[in-house]
C-alpha positions, 0 to 999 in steps of 0.5 A: 722867854718872858712875855709874848712880846719878848717871844715874838721879838726873839723869833723875829730876830732869829729868823732875820739873820737867815733872811738877811743872808738870802737877801744878800745872795739873791741879791735884793737891797730892799729885802736886805734892808727890811730884814736888817731893820727887823733884827735891829729893832728886835735886838734892841727891844730884847736888850731893853727888856733884859730878855733871857734869850739875850743872856743865853746867846752870849753863852753860845758865842752869839753875843751882841758883837758877833751879831753885828759883825755877821750883819756887816759881813753879809752887807759886804757879801751883798755888795759883792753879789751886786757886782760892786766888788771893784767899786770905791763903796766896796773898799770904803765899806770894808775899811770902815768896818775894820776901822770901826772894830778897831775903835771898839777895842779902846772903847771897851778898855776905857769903859772897863777901866772907868768902871773898875776904878769907880767900883769902891772896895767899900760902899757906904750910906750916911757915912761922911767920907767926902771930908776925908777923901776926894771922890770925883763926879761920875761920868755922865750916865749916857757914856757908860750906861749900855755902852757896848750896845750904843757903840755898836749901833753906831754902825747904823749910819754906815749900813744905811748909807752903803745900802743907799749907795748900792741901790742908787749906784752912787758912792756919796751916801755910803761915804757920808754914812761911813764918815758919820759912823767913824767920826761919832765913834771917835768922839765917843772914845775921846769923851771917855779919855778924861775919866782915866786921868787927872783929878777925875780918877777916884782914890784907890782901895787903900785910901778908901779903906783908910778913910773908912777906918778913920770914920769908924774911929771917930764914930765908935759904933757899938752895935752892928747889924750884919747881913748877907744875902741875895737881892730877893732877901733884902726884906730880911734886913729892911725889917730891922732898920726901924729897930736899929734907928731906935737903939740906945747905943750907936748903931751900924749896918754892915752889908756884904753884897752891893745888890742889898745896898741897892735895895736897902730901904731909906734909913738914918743908920750909917751903912757900910757895904763890904763885899771883900772878906779880907777888907771886912776882917781888917776893918777897925771894929774895936768899939763894937760890943754887940753884933746882930745877925738876921740870917744864917749864911756862910759869910757870917763867919767873917765877923763871927771870928771877932772875939771882942764882940758878942754875937746874936742871932735875931732872925727875920721872922718868928714861925714854926718853920724848920729855919727858925731852929737851924742848928747853925744858931749854936755858933752865936753867943745868944739867940733872941726870940720874941717870946717863950715859944721860941725858947721852947722850939729850940728845946724841942728841936735839941739842936745844941742851943742852950736854954741859958743862951736864949733871950726873949726880946719881943718883936719891935717891928710889930709896934705899928699893928693895932689891936682889935677893938672891943665889940663886933666888927663893922657891918661889912667885915674885911677878911685878909687872905695872905698865903705864903709862897711855895718855898724852895723845896716845892712842898705842897704843904708850904702854901695853901694857894694851889690846893686850897686857895681858890676854895677859900676865896670862893667861899669868902666871895659868896659869904652871906652876910657878905664880907670884903676880901683883901688878897695879898700874896707873898712876893715870891709866889710862883718863882719856884712852881709855875702852878703856884703862879697860875693859882695866883692868877686864877685867884686874882681873876676871881676877886677882880670879877667879884669886885666888878659884880659888887660895883654893879649891885645896888646894895653897895653904894660908893661915896664918890665925892669922898673917894675923889678927895682921897684920890686927890690926896694920893696924887698930892702925896705921891707928887711930893714924894716924887719931889723928895725922891728927886731932890735926893737924886739918883747918884751916877754910880756907887762912888758918887752915892758913897760920897753924897749918900748922907741922909737928910734927916728932916727929909727922911722924917717928912717921907715917913709922915707922908707914907703914913698919910698915903696909907690912910688916903689909899684906903679911903680912895675906894669903897669900903666894900670893894674886894682888893688884890694888893701886890707890891711894897705899898700898902704894907702887910701890917697896914692890911692887918690894921684894916682887916677884921680877920685873916686866912694864911699859912704857916709862916711868920705872918701868922705870928705877926697877925696874932699881935692884933688879937683878931680871929685868924685861920690857918690852912692845913694844906698837908692834911696832917689833921687838926690835932697833929697840925696844932702839935707841930705848929704853935702858932695855930693853937688859937686858930680856926684850922682849915682843910683844903676844902675850906669848909671850916671858914664859917666858924671864922666868919661867925667869930668876926661878926659876933664876939660872943661866938668867938670861943678862941678869944681867950686862947688868942690872948694867951698865945700872943703872950707866949709867942710875942712876950708881954705888952710891958715893957714894950718890945723896943725897951726889952730889945735895948735892955738885951743889947745893953746887957750883952754889951756889958758881958762883952766888955767884961770879957775884954777887960778880963782878957786884958787883965790876964794878958797883963798878968801873964806879962808881969809873971813872965817879967818877974820870972825872968828877973828871978832866974839866976844869971848863967855862968859866963854870961856877966860883963866881960872881966867879971864872970867867974872872977876872971880879971879879979 
């Protein structure tokens, strides 16, 4: 049901309809008006919130149109009970609601037709289609956004007018309301008409696909990042955008779901969203030599079938989870891992991926992570707690939140000498198990309470002036970012976004610079000793890595990424496997402080943070970093570009070989045909077998 306010609105709406019926039967115009107003307001509120109840009602034949119809029928019943069935207002009301429903048919048809025609078979970003096809402006959002709800609510004028007439025993107000409802409804339908004819009609699917193929032949992409998934998995493709921008070859991103395109981070790389498998398979990708896949999903087959390119699984994280050694990976020509650890995982798992097909390329995304500087940490070290989520299977060993989270946070908050705690939970936390969400809320409350207590402690002072300057910088940067986003403009619909969605490179670079400045200002905007709960996209996880002296986490790619910093870290054995078995099963924890669910071992981590001399795992972390993530030189992006270039050469060699074999087969067939004797009787007339000699 969502929030308490949604629950209250749902109860009021469901109770309102019986109340309307009772008021109609009594009959009582004031009671009817009050109950009707409650249902209107509650219904509108729930629609604006996208409440689960609204969706369920439409599934059980109690959708929006039915609810409005019931109100109108009950209004007719009220008039009859008031003995107005022979009056003009009774006949006017009946005719009004019949005519009003008559208007809803063309209104719904026009809205559906406009939306279908403007839904592109292929949506793009950073692709110049405007010079190839004419895509007209979208209709004003006021016409199409929540159109059914807007149309139905036009009955409000008639309902109010009829109720006033019933109370005053005068038909004037009722007919005024009826005229307003029918007049505005007619104008609404008329306003939609221009968008289904003439120059306001977008090009058809065939024209769009031809234009896209024309752009592809001109651009000649060489390396494709292919992705399919749900809205929540958009981060898996977003993490590769910067890498794609740094490729030496011509990049292209192919998406399969519109929702991913809508949640794609800004990028300068051309993006094509192709929801239809047939459209993708017919697309001209003849110049592509390398295809990169960030996830193992069923729709990968639509591109995997193309033999002229080499296919590579690059994944969306490097960890010891089972997903990192999915047997599906053997369908690719190569599997790229960060370091030797990834290669060894596949060897141990024995899922059919050959060692010769594995290439170590490092992790280009880790370039922003700063290494630990020599010497002790700050006087007040910062410890980041970044637990993963509960996972789809709800296994309690997936996350430390439920069994160990509160123990970890309590011990960090009570540490002596003190430390600062940053808490950044996984964005999916609580989506599967409500008790994981409850644990998150309790931890948040603990941190907020401790932060308030620390603010009142005389030992902790704040540089108010510096923080005010930082807050002013934040406000300035956010205002500029808002202006830049506003200049980009939210496009009216998919077609308009496709037409105009070519990124302004200078603006893109300015936004990237401002985001860096925002991050610096954010950390200066509050005291260095203040505990902090960090949710949302900003600041990013890697930004939290850079301001932290140590981290506590769970088995996930977060641990592998943090190892790039060289800083001390702890991992919780929530499944209670035991230290040796836990290390045997999970490579990334071999240089970690292993925590039980009681978190009793946290003291060892804090000692290592405060004094490098008490850090026995420092050398192990350096060795593990090289094992998991590869060498520091050449840089990861250099390794990645080399791997792309090498595989492109293999793809080209394969294609040339196929062409040579095809040409050789054609020549052999031609030579064989010439060498074969001419069958008797097959020569020109009068020459075969000496006939006519």
